[in-house]
PDB file of N, CA, C and O in Angstrom:
ATOM      1  N   UNK A   1     -43.593 -64.156   7.074  1.00  0.00           N
ATOM      2  CA  UNK A   1     -43.297 -64.353   8.474  1.00  0.00           C
ATOM      3  C   UNK A   1     -42.956 -63.012   9.103  1.00  0.00           C
ATOM      4  O   UNK A   1     -41.793 -62.608   9.123  1.00  0.00           O
ATOM      5  N   UNK A   2     -43.937 -62.345   9.601  1.00  0.00           N
ATOM      6  CA  UNK A   2     -43.749 -61.045  10.201  1.00  0.00           C
ATOM      7  C   UNK A   2     -43.881 -61.164  11.700  1.00  0.00           C
ATOM      8  O   UNK A   2     -44.748 -61.876  12.207  1.00  0.00           O
ATOM      9  N   UNK A   3     -43.009 -60.456  12.409  1.00  0.00           N
ATOM     10  CA  UNK A   3     -43.069 -60.453  13.857  1.00  0.00           C
ATOM     11  C   UNK A   3     -44.102 -59.466  14.349  1.00  0.00           C
ATOM     12  O   UNK A   3     -44.627 -58.661  13.581  1.00  0.00           O
ATOM     13  N   UNK A   4     -44.390 -59.537  15.643  1.00  0.00           N
ATOM     14  CA  UNK A   4     -45.381 -58.649  16.231  1.00  0.00           C
ATOM     15  C   UNK A   4     -44.916 -57.198  16.185  1.00  0.00           C
ATOM     16  O   UNK A   4     -45.744 -56.287  16.166  1.00  0.00           O
ATOM     17  N   UNK A   5     -43.571 -56.965  16.167  1.00  0.00           N
ATOM     18  CA  UNK A   5     -43.082 -55.598  16.134  1.00  0.00           C
ATOM     19  C   UNK A   5     -43.377 -54.922  14.804  1.00  0.00           C
ATOM     20  O   UNK A   5     -43.292 -53.698  14.712  1.00  0.00           O
ATOM     21  N   UNK A   6     -43.717 -55.676  13.783  1.00  0.00           N
ATOM     22  CA  UNK A   6     -44.081 -55.114  12.485  1.00  0.00           C
ATOM     23  C   UNK A   6     -45.452 -54.458  12.522  1.00  0.00           C
ATOM     24  O   UNK A   6     -45.796 -53.701  11.614  1.00  0.00           O
ATOM     25  N   UNK A   7     -46.240 -54.734  13.551  1.00  0.00           N
ATOM     26  CA  UNK A   7     -47.598 -54.234  13.630  1.00  0.00           C
ATOM     27  C   UNK A   7     -47.692 -52.913  14.386  1.00  0.00           C
ATOM     28  O   UNK A   7     -48.774 -52.336  14.496  1.00  0.00           O
ATOM     29  N   UNK A   8     -46.567 -52.431  14.908  1.00  0.00           N
ATOM     30  CA  UNK A   8     -46.601 -51.191  15.671  1.00  0.00           C
ATOM     31  C   UNK A   8     -46.458 -49.987  14.760  1.00  0.00           C
ATOM     32  O   UNK A   8     -45.909 -50.075  13.661  1.00  0.00           O
ATOM     33  N   UNK A   9     -46.959 -48.867  15.236  1.00  0.00           N
ATOM     34  CA  UNK A   9     -46.886 -47.625  14.458  1.00  0.00           C
ATOM     35  C   UNK A   9     -45.472 -47.057  14.520  1.00  0.00           C
ATOM     36  O   UNK A   9     -44.704 -47.340  15.438  1.00  0.00           O
ATOM     37  N   UNK A  10     -45.160 -46.255  13.523  1.00  0.00           N
ATOM     38  CA  UNK A  10     -43.868 -45.579  13.482  1.00  0.00           C
ATOM     39  C   UNK A  10     -43.853 -44.518  14.576  1.00  0.00           C
ATOM     40  O   UNK A  10     -44.771 -43.702  14.661  1.00  0.00           O
ATOM     41  N   UNK A  11     -42.833 -44.525  15.402  1.00  0.00           N
ATOM     42  CA  UNK A  11     -42.729 -43.596  16.523  1.00  0.00           C
ATOM     43  C   UNK A  11     -41.518 -42.694  16.302  1.00  0.00           C
ATOM     44  O   UNK A  11     -40.428 -42.971  16.803  1.00  0.00           O
ATOM     45  N   UNK A  12     -41.720 -41.603  15.539  1.00  0.00           N
ATOM     46  CA  UNK A  12     -40.649 -40.654  15.262  1.00  0.00           C
ATOM     47  C   UNK A  12     -41.051 -39.264  15.735  1.00  0.00           C
ATOM     48  O   UNK A  12     -42.220 -38.884  15.675  1.00  0.00           O
ATOM     49  N   UNK A  13     -40.069 -38.521  16.200  1.00  0.00           N
ATOM     50  CA  UNK A  13     -40.300 -37.151  16.637  1.00  0.00           C
ATOM     51  C   UNK A  13     -40.766 -36.311  15.448  1.00  0.00           C
ATOM     52  O   UNK A  13     -40.118 -36.325  14.402  1.00  0.00           O
ATOM     53  N   UNK A  14     -41.870 -35.585  15.586  1.00  0.00           N
ATOM     54  CA  UNK A  14     -42.357 -34.751  14.483  1.00  0.00           C
ATOM     55  C   UNK A  14     -41.319 -33.736  13.987  1.00  0.00           C
ATOM     56  O   UNK A  14     -41.303 -33.398  12.804  1.00  0.00           O
ATOM     57  N   UNK A  15     -40.457 -33.252  14.883  1.00  0.00           N
ATOM     58  CA  UNK A  15     -39.410 -32.317  14.473  1.00  0.00           C
ATOM     59  C   UNK A  15     -38.396 -33.001  13.565  1.00  0.00           C
ATOM     60  O   UNK A  15     -37.857 -32.381  12.648  1.00  0.00           O
ATOM     61  N   UNK A  16     -38.139 -34.277  13.824  1.00  0.00           N
ATOM     62  CA  UNK A  16     -37.230 -35.040  12.970  1.00  0.00           C
ATOM     63  C   UNK A  16     -37.843 -35.222  11.584  1.00  0.00           C
ATOM     64  O   UNK A  16     -37.157 -35.082  10.572  1.00  0.00           O
ATOM     65  N   UNK A  17     -39.127 -35.533  11.545  1.00  0.00           N
ATOM     66  CA  UNK A  17     -39.812 -35.714  10.263  1.00  0.00           C
ATOM     67  C   UNK A  17     -39.773 -34.440   9.417  1.00  0.00           C
ATOM     68  O   UNK A  17     -39.719 -34.508   8.189  1.00  0.00           O
ATOM     69  N   UNK A  18     -39.800 -33.283  10.075  1.00  0.00           N
ATOM     70  CA  UNK A  18     -39.755 -32.016   9.348  1.00  0.00           C
ATOM     71  C   UNK A  18     -38.445 -31.823   8.594  1.00  0.00           C
ATOM     72  O   UNK A  18     -38.433 -31.205   7.530  1.00  0.00           O
ATOM     73  N   UNK A  19     -37.345 -32.342   9.129  1.00  0.00           N
ATOM     74  CA  UNK A  19     -36.047 -32.108   8.496  1.00  0.00           C
ATOM     75  C   UNK A  19     -35.588 -33.263   7.607  1.00  0.00           C
ATOM     76  O   UNK A  19     -34.671 -33.097   6.802  1.00  0.00           O
ATOM     77  N   UNK A  20     -36.214 -34.428   7.745  1.00  0.00           N
ATOM     78  CA  UNK A  20     -35.830 -35.562   6.900  1.00  0.00           C
ATOM     79  C   UNK A  20     -36.288 -35.331   5.467  1.00  0.00           C
ATOM     80  O   UNK A  20     -37.343 -34.744   5.224  1.00  0.00           O
ATOM     81  N   UNK A  21     -35.480 -35.801   4.523  1.00  0.00           N
ATOM     82  CA  UNK A  21     -35.832 -35.707   3.105  1.00  0.00           C
ATOM     83  C   UNK A  21     -35.427 -37.007   2.423  1.00  0.00           C
ATOM     84  O   UNK A  21     -34.547 -37.723   2.902  1.00  0.00           O
ATOM     85  N   UNK A  22     -36.062 -37.296   1.327  1.00  0.00           N
ATOM     86  CA  UNK A  22     -35.758 -38.484   0.541  1.00  0.00           C
ATOM     87  C   UNK A  22     -34.323 -38.388   0.012  1.00  0.00           C
ATOM     88  O   UNK A  22     -33.962 -37.388  -0.608  1.00  0.00           O
ATOM     89  N   UNK A  23     -33.508 -39.411   0.249  1.00  0.00           N
ATOM     90  CA  UNK A  23     -32.144 -39.368  -0.271  1.00  0.00           C
ATOM     91  C   UNK A  23     -32.084 -39.492  -1.803  1.00  0.00           C
ATOM     92  O   UNK A  23     -31.062 -39.175  -2.413  1.00  0.00           O
ATOM     93  N   UNK A  24     -33.158 -39.946  -2.407  1.00  0.00           N
ATOM     94  CA  UNK A  24     -33.185 -40.113  -3.864  1.00  0.00           C
ATOM     95  C   UNK A  24     -33.510 -38.798  -4.580  1.00  0.00           C
ATOM     96  O   UNK A  24     -32.816 -38.425  -5.526  1.00  0.00           O
ATOM     97  N   UNK A  25     -34.567 -38.084  -4.134  1.00  0.00           N
ATOM     98  CA  UNK A  25     -35.001 -36.884  -4.858  1.00  0.00           C
ATOM     99  C   UNK A  25     -35.135 -35.640  -3.981  1.00  0.00           C
ATOM    100  O   UNK A  25     -35.472 -34.569  -4.484  1.00  0.00           O
ATOM    101  N   UNK A  26     -34.876 -35.766  -2.675  1.00  0.00           N
ATOM    102  CA  UNK A  26     -34.926 -34.655  -1.715  1.00  0.00           C
ATOM    103  C   UNK A  26     -36.331 -34.127  -1.419  1.00  0.00           C
ATOM    104  O   UNK A  26     -36.471 -33.025  -0.890  1.00  0.00           O
ATOM    105  N   UNK A  27     -37.364 -34.889  -1.750  1.00  0.00           N
ATOM    106  CA  UNK A  27     -38.736 -34.482  -1.421  1.00  0.00           C
ATOM    107  C   UNK A  27     -39.062 -34.855   0.021  1.00  0.00           C
ATOM    108  O   UNK A  27     -38.295 -35.554   0.684  1.00  0.00           O
ATOM    109  N   UNK A  28     -40.209 -34.377   0.495  1.00  0.00           N
ATOM    110  CA  UNK A  28     -40.666 -34.683   1.852  1.00  0.00           C
ATOM    111  C   UNK A  28     -41.032 -36.159   1.975  1.00  0.00           C
ATOM    112  O   UNK A  28     -41.329 -36.834   0.989  1.00  0.00           O
ATOM    113  N   UNK A  29     -41.000 -36.636   3.219  1.00  0.00           N
ATOM    114  CA  UNK A  29     -41.396 -38.012   3.516  1.00  0.00           C
ATOM    115  C   UNK A  29     -42.656 -37.977   4.356  1.00  0.00           C
ATOM    116  O   UNK A  29     -42.811 -37.108   5.214  1.00  0.00           O
ATOM    117  N   UNK A  30     -43.560 -38.920   4.115  1.00  0.00           N
ATOM    118  CA  UNK A  30     -44.763 -39.049   4.934  1.00  0.00           C
ATOM    119  C   UNK A  30     -44.729 -40.418   5.613  1.00  0.00           C
ATOM    120  O   UNK A  30     -44.138 -41.362   5.088  1.00  0.00           O
ATOM    121  N   UNK A  31     -45.354 -40.518   6.759  1.00  0.00           N
ATOM    122  CA  UNK A  31     -45.356 -41.749   7.532  1.00  0.00           C
ATOM    123  C   UNK A  31     -46.461 -42.681   7.043  1.00  0.00           C
ATOM    124  O   UNK A  31     -47.602 -42.258   6.856  1.00  0.00           O
ATOM    125  N   UNK A  32     -46.118 -43.940   6.840  1.00  0.00           N
ATOM    126  CA  UNK A  32     -47.094 -44.995   6.572  1.00  0.00           C
ATOM    127  C   UNK A  32     -47.012 -45.958   7.748  1.00  0.00           C
ATOM    128  O   UNK A  32     -46.207 -46.889   7.750  1.00  0.00           O
ATOM    129  N   UNK A  33     -47.869 -45.716   8.763  1.00  0.00           N
ATOM    130  CA  UNK A  33     -47.840 -46.534   9.976  1.00  0.00           C
ATOM    131  C   UNK A  33     -48.139 -47.997   9.705  1.00  0.00           C
ATOM    132  O   UNK A  33     -47.546 -48.873  10.334  1.00  0.00           O
ATOM    133  N   UNK A  34     -49.043 -48.276   8.788  1.00  0.00           N
ATOM    134  CA  UNK A  34     -49.442 -49.655   8.513  1.00  0.00           C
ATOM    135  C   UNK A  34     -48.267 -50.491   8.005  1.00  0.00           C
ATOM    136  O   UNK A  34     -48.160 -51.674   8.330  1.00  0.00           O
ATOM    137  N   UNK A  35     -47.391 -49.883   7.214  1.00  0.00           N
ATOM    138  CA  UNK A  35     -46.264 -50.615   6.642  1.00  0.00           C
ATOM    139  C   UNK A  35     -44.957 -50.334   7.386  1.00  0.00           C
ATOM    140  O   UNK A  35     -43.918 -50.888   7.026  1.00  0.00           O
ATOM    141  N   UNK A  36     -44.987 -49.480   8.419  1.00  0.00           N
ATOM    142  CA  UNK A  36     -43.787 -49.065   9.142  1.00  0.00           C
ATOM    143  C   UNK A  36     -42.734 -48.538   8.177  1.00  0.00           C
ATOM    144  O   UNK A  36     -41.588 -48.986   8.169  1.00  0.00           O
ATOM    145  N   UNK A  37     -43.156 -47.573   7.365  1.00  0.00           N
ATOM    146  CA  UNK A  37     -42.273 -47.004   6.361  1.00  0.00           C
ATOM    147  C   UNK A  37     -42.425 -45.483   6.315  1.00  0.00           C
ATOM    148  O   UNK A  37     -43.422 -44.925   6.773  1.00  0.00           O
ATOM    149  N   UNK A  38     -41.420 -44.838   5.758  1.00  0.00           N
ATOM    150  CA  UNK A  38     -41.501 -43.438   5.378  1.00  0.00           C
ATOM    151  C   UNK A  38     -41.566 -43.426   3.862  1.00  0.00           C
ATOM    152  O   UNK A  38     -40.678 -43.958   3.195  1.00  0.00           O
ATOM    153  N   UNK A  39     -42.608 -42.824   3.315  1.00  0.00           N
ATOM    154  CA  UNK A  39     -42.835 -42.842   1.873  1.00  0.00           C
ATOM    155  C   UNK A  39     -42.570 -41.456   1.315  1.00  0.00           C
ATOM    156  O   UNK A  39     -43.058 -40.459   1.847  1.00  0.00           O
ATOM    157  N   UNK A  40     -41.792 -41.397   0.238  1.00  0.00           N
ATOM    158  CA  UNK A  40     -41.458 -40.136  -0.400  1.00  0.00           C
ATOM    159  C   UNK A  40     -42.666 -39.607  -1.158  1.00  0.00           C
ATOM    160  O   UNK A  40     -43.339 -40.346  -1.875  1.00  0.00           O
ATOM    161  N   UNK A  41     -42.929 -38.309  -0.987  1.00  0.00           N
ATOM    162  CA  UNK A  41     -44.053 -37.685  -1.691  1.00  0.00           C
ATOM    163  C   UNK A  41     -43.690 -37.347  -3.133  1.00  0.00           C
ATOM    164  O   UNK A  41     -44.566 -36.995  -3.922  1.00  0.00           O
ATOM    165  N   UNK A  42     -42.416 -37.450  -3.486  1.00  0.00           N
ATOM    166  CA  UNK A  42     -41.966 -37.152  -4.844  1.00  0.00           C
ATOM    167  C   UNK A  42     -41.829 -38.408  -5.698  1.00  0.00           C
ATOM    168  O   UNK A  42     -42.628 -38.640  -6.606  1.00  0.00           O
ATOM    169  N   UNK A  43     -40.821 -39.211  -5.404  1.00  0.00           N
ATOM    170  CA  UNK A  43     -40.511 -40.375  -6.237  1.00  0.00           C
ATOM    171  C   UNK A  43     -41.258 -41.640  -5.811  1.00  0.00           C
ATOM    172  O   UNK A  43     -41.312 -42.606  -6.572  1.00  0.00           O
ATOM    173  N   UNK A  44     -41.832 -41.648  -4.609  1.00  0.00           N
ATOM    174  CA  UNK A  44     -42.611 -42.789  -4.165  1.00  0.00           C
ATOM    175  C   UNK A  44     -41.821 -43.889  -3.476  1.00  0.00           C
ATOM    176  O   UNK A  44     -42.404 -44.892  -3.065  1.00  0.00           O
ATOM    177  N   UNK A  45     -40.498 -43.727  -3.338  1.00  0.00           N
ATOM    178  CA  UNK A  45     -39.708 -44.741  -2.638  1.00  0.00           C
ATOM    179  C   UNK A  45     -40.198 -44.844  -1.196  1.00  0.00           C
ATOM    180  O   UNK A  45     -40.548 -43.837  -0.581  1.00  0.00           O
ATOM    181  N   UNK A  46     -40.221 -46.058  -0.663  1.00  0.00           N
ATOM    182  CA  UNK A  46     -40.662 -46.295   0.710  1.00  0.00           C
ATOM    183  C   UNK A  46     -39.484 -46.842   1.515  1.00  0.00           C
ATOM    184  O   UNK A  46     -38.938 -47.901   1.204  1.00  0.00           O
ATOM    185  N   UNK A  47     -39.108 -46.106   2.542  1.00  0.00           N
ATOM    186  CA  UNK A  47     -37.959 -46.454   3.362  1.00  0.00           C
ATOM    187  C   UNK A  47     -38.436 -47.105   4.656  1.00  0.00           C
ATOM    188  O   UNK A  47     -39.325 -46.572   5.320  1.00  0.00           O
ATOM    189  N   UNK A  48     -37.858 -48.255   5.027  1.00  0.00           N
ATOM    190  CA  UNK A  48     -38.305 -48.944   6.242  1.00  0.00           C
ATOM    191  C   UNK A  48     -37.908 -48.189   7.502  1.00  0.00           C
ATOM    192  O   UNK A  48     -36.911 -47.467   7.529  1.00  0.00           O
ATOM    193  N   UNK A  49     -38.713 -48.374   8.546  1.00  0.00           N
ATOM    194  CA  UNK A  49     -38.391 -47.859   9.871  1.00  0.00           C
ATOM    195  C   UNK A  49     -38.264 -49.089  10.765  1.00  0.00           C
ATOM    196  O   UNK A  49     -39.227 -49.828  10.967  1.00  0.00           O
ATOM    197  N   UNK A  50     -37.066 -49.295  11.294  1.00  0.00           N
ATOM    198  CA  UNK A  50     -36.787 -50.469  12.133  1.00  0.00           C
ATOM    199  C   UNK A  50     -36.415 -50.000  13.532  1.00  0.00           C
ATOM    200  O   UNK A  50     -35.480 -49.220  13.708  1.00  0.00           O
ATOM    201  N   UNK A  51     -37.147 -50.478  14.512  1.00  0.00           N
ATOM    202  CA  UNK A  51     -36.917 -50.089  15.911  1.00  0.00           C
ATOM    203  C   UNK A  51     -36.908 -48.571  16.062  1.00  0.00           C
ATOM    204  O   UNK A  51     -36.059 -48.013  16.757  1.00  0.00           O
ATOM    205  N   UNK A  52     -37.871 -47.903  15.397  1.00  0.00           N
ATOM    206  CA  UNK A  52     -38.037 -46.447  15.430  1.00  0.00           C
ATOM    207  C   UNK A  52     -36.852 -45.691  14.836  1.00  0.00           C
ATOM    208  O   UNK A  52     -36.646 -44.517  15.141  1.00  0.00           O
ATOM    209  N   UNK A  53     -36.074 -46.363  13.990  1.00  0.00           N
ATOM    210  CA  UNK A  53     -34.949 -45.733  13.304  1.00  0.00           C
ATOM    211  C   UNK A  53     -35.208 -45.800  11.804  1.00  0.00           C
ATOM    212  O   UNK A  53     -35.292 -46.897  11.252  1.00  0.00           O
ATOM    213  N   UNK A  54     -35.338 -44.656  11.127  1.00  0.00           N
ATOM    214  CA  UNK A  54     -35.556 -44.687   9.678  1.00  0.00           C
ATOM    215  C   UNK A  54     -34.280 -45.117   8.957  1.00  0.00           C
ATOM    216  O   UNK A  54     -33.194 -44.602   9.224  1.00  0.00           O
ATOM    217  N   UNK A  55     -34.433 -46.069   8.041  1.00  0.00           N
ATOM    218  CA  UNK A  55     -33.308 -46.565   7.250  1.00  0.00           C
ATOM    219  C   UNK A  55     -33.387 -45.863   5.895  1.00  0.00           C
ATOM    220  O   UNK A  55     -34.058 -46.336   4.977  1.00  0.00           O
ATOM    221  N   UNK A  56     -32.697 -44.733   5.783  1.00  0.00           N
ATOM    222  CA  UNK A  56     -32.787 -43.905   4.589  1.00  0.00           C
ATOM    223  C   UNK A  56     -31.676 -44.248   3.595  1.00  0.00           C
ATOM    224  O   UNK A  56     -30.888 -43.389   3.198  1.00  0.00           O
ATOM    225  N   UNK A  57     -31.636 -45.507   3.211  1.00  0.00           N
ATOM    226  CA  UNK A  57     -30.691 -45.985   2.209  1.00  0.00           C
ATOM    227  C   UNK A  57     -31.473 -46.338   0.952  1.00  0.00           C
ATOM    228  O   UNK A  57     -32.448 -47.087   1.017  1.00  0.00           O
ATOM    229  N   UNK A  58     -31.058 -45.809  -0.179  1.00  0.00           N
ATOM    230  CA  UNK A  58     -31.773 -46.076  -1.431  1.00  0.00           C
ATOM    231  C   UNK A  58     -31.809 -47.567  -1.734  1.00  0.00           C
ATOM    232  O   UNK A  58     -32.806 -48.070  -2.252  1.00  0.00           O
ATOM    233  N   UNK A  59     -30.729 -48.279  -1.414  1.00  0.00           N
ATOM    234  CA  UNK A  59     -30.683 -49.728  -1.660  1.00  0.00           C
ATOM    235  C   UNK A  59     -31.683 -50.499  -0.803  1.00  0.00           C
ATOM    236  O   UNK A  59     -32.090 -51.600  -1.174  1.00  0.00           O
ATOM    237  N   UNK A  60     -32.082 -49.941   0.329  1.00  0.00           N
ATOM    238  CA  UNK A  60     -33.045 -50.591   1.220  1.00  0.00           C
ATOM    239  C   UNK A  60     -34.482 -50.188   0.920  1.00  0.00           C
ATOM    240  O   UNK A  60     -35.414 -50.793   1.447  1.00  0.00           O
ATOM    241  N   UNK A  61     -34.672 -49.181   0.087  1.00  0.00           N
ATOM    242  CA  UNK A  61     -36.011 -48.656  -0.189  1.00  0.00           C
ATOM    243  C   UNK A  61     -36.802 -49.601  -1.076  1.00  0.00           C
ATOM    244  O   UNK A  61     -36.257 -50.295  -1.934  1.00  0.00           O
ATOM    245  N   UNK A  62     -38.125 -49.602  -0.834  1.00  0.00           N
ATOM    246  CA  UNK A  62     -39.045 -50.334  -1.713  1.00  0.00           C
ATOM    247  C   UNK A  62     -39.427 -49.373  -2.823  1.00  0.00           C
ATOM    248  O   UNK A  62     -39.951 -48.287  -2.576  1.00  0.00           O
ATOM    249  N   UNK A  63     -39.152 -49.795  -4.061  1.00  0.00           N
ATOM    250  CA  UNK A  63     -39.429 -48.942  -5.217  1.00  0.00           C
ATOM    251  C   UNK A  63     -40.917 -48.984  -5.544  1.00  0.00           C
ATOM    252  O   UNK A  63     -41.568 -50.006  -5.326  1.00  0.00           O
ATOM    253  N   UNK A  64     -41.466 -47.880  -6.070  1.00  0.00           N
ATOM    254  CA  UNK A  64     -42.876 -47.889  -6.471  1.00  0.00           C
ATOM    255  C   UNK A  64     -43.077 -48.822  -7.660  1.00  0.00           C
ATOM    256  O   UNK A  64     -42.182 -48.976  -8.491  1.00  0.00           O
ATOM    257  N   UNK A  65     -44.252 -49.446  -7.739  1.00  0.00           N
ATOM    258  CA  UNK A  65     -44.564 -50.338  -8.854  1.00  0.00           C
ATOM    259  C   UNK A  65     -44.746 -49.517 -10.118  1.00  0.00           C
ATOM    260  O   UNK A  65     -45.605 -48.637 -10.177  1.00  0.00           O
ATOM    261  N   UNK A  66     -43.928 -49.808 -11.141  1.00  0.00           N
ATOM    262  CA  UNK A  66     -44.062 -49.116 -12.407  1.00  0.00           C
ATOM    263  C   UNK A  66     -44.253 -50.108 -13.549  1.00  0.00           C
ATOM    264  O   UNK A  66     -44.549 -49.703 -14.673  1.00  0.00           O
ATOM    265  N   UNK A  67     -44.091 -51.390 -13.279  1.00  0.00           N
ATOM    266  CA  UNK A  67     -44.177 -52.399 -14.335  1.00  0.00           C
ATOM    267  C   UNK A  67     -45.569 -52.587 -14.900  1.00  0.00           C
ATOM    268  O   UNK A  67     -45.706 -52.936 -16.073  1.00  0.00           O
ATOM    269  N   UNK A  68     -46.612 -52.367 -14.103  1.00  0.00           N
ATOM    270  CA  UNK A  68     -47.983 -52.613 -14.581  1.00  0.00           C
ATOM    271  C   UNK A  68     -48.440 -51.557 -15.579  1.00  0.00           C
ATOM    272  O   UNK A  68     -49.324 -51.830 -16.391  1.00  0.00           O
ATOM    273  N   UNK A  69     -47.868 -50.370 -15.540  1.00  0.00           N
ATOM    274  CA  UNK A  69     -48.289 -49.294 -16.429  1.00  0.00           C
ATOM    275  C   UNK A  69     -47.579 -49.351 -17.792  1.00  0.00           C
ATOM    276  O   UNK A  69     -48.030 -48.719 -18.747  1.00  0.00           O
ATOM    277  N   UNK A  70     -46.486 -50.094 -17.887  1.00  0.00           N
ATOM    278  CA  UNK A  70     -45.707 -50.088 -19.113  1.00  0.00           C
ATOM    279  C   UNK A  70     -46.356 -50.895 -20.225  1.00  0.00           C
ATOM    280  O   UNK A  70     -46.189 -50.584 -21.405  1.00  0.00           O
ATOM    281  N   UNK A  71     -47.095 -51.928 -19.849  1.00  0.00           N
ATOM    282  CA  UNK A  71     -47.769 -52.745 -20.860  1.00  0.00           C
ATOM    283  C   UNK A  71     -46.856 -53.763 -21.523  1.00  0.00           C
ATOM    284  O   UNK A  71     -47.317 -54.604 -22.295  1.00  0.00           O
ATOM    285  N   UNK A  72     -45.581 -53.695 -21.229  1.00  0.00           N
ATOM    286  CA  UNK A  72     -44.639 -54.655 -21.823  1.00  0.00           C
ATOM    287  C   UNK A  72     -44.644 -55.934 -20.995  1.00  0.00           C
ATOM    288  O   UNK A  72     -44.780 -55.905 -19.772  1.00  0.00           O
ATOM    289  N   UNK A  73     -44.494 -57.046 -21.686  1.00  0.00           N
ATOM    290  CA  UNK A  73     -44.420 -58.322 -20.985  1.00  0.00           C
ATOM    291  C   UNK A  73     -43.168 -59.054 -21.433  1.00  0.00           C
ATOM    292  O   UNK A  73     -42.659 -58.825 -22.531  1.00  0.00           O
ATOM    293  N   UNK A  74     -42.679 -59.932 -20.580  1.00  0.00           N
ATOM    294  CA  UNK A  74     -41.447 -60.646 -20.890  1.00  0.00           C
ATOM    295  C   UNK A  74     -41.732 -62.060 -21.365  1.00  0.00           C
ATOM    296  O   UNK A  74     -40.855 -62.918 -21.254  1.00  0.00           O
ATOM    297  N   UNK A  75     -42.916 -62.342 -21.887  1.00  0.00           N
ATOM    298  CA  UNK A  75     -43.238 -63.697 -22.332  1.00  0.00           C
ATOM    299  C   UNK A  75     -42.911 -63.916 -23.771  1.00  0.00           C
ATOM    300  O   UNK A  75     -43.126 -65.011 -24.292  1.00  0.00           O
TER     301      UNK A  75
END
């Protein structure tokens, strides 16, 4: 159930993007307009952008998928 505001592009000042860094590993962030997120170029964490405000909290970040590469199963 996604609202129409989820379909808009991230609207952040380019100067702000230059100084923002990933709170997890301090790498640069890139904009993912389709998902309305800032994605870390280092660790891969994706931070949501809500109402043009980046939520740079590690607890709110979407972690990169690592389970498929491990080959371990819980069955």
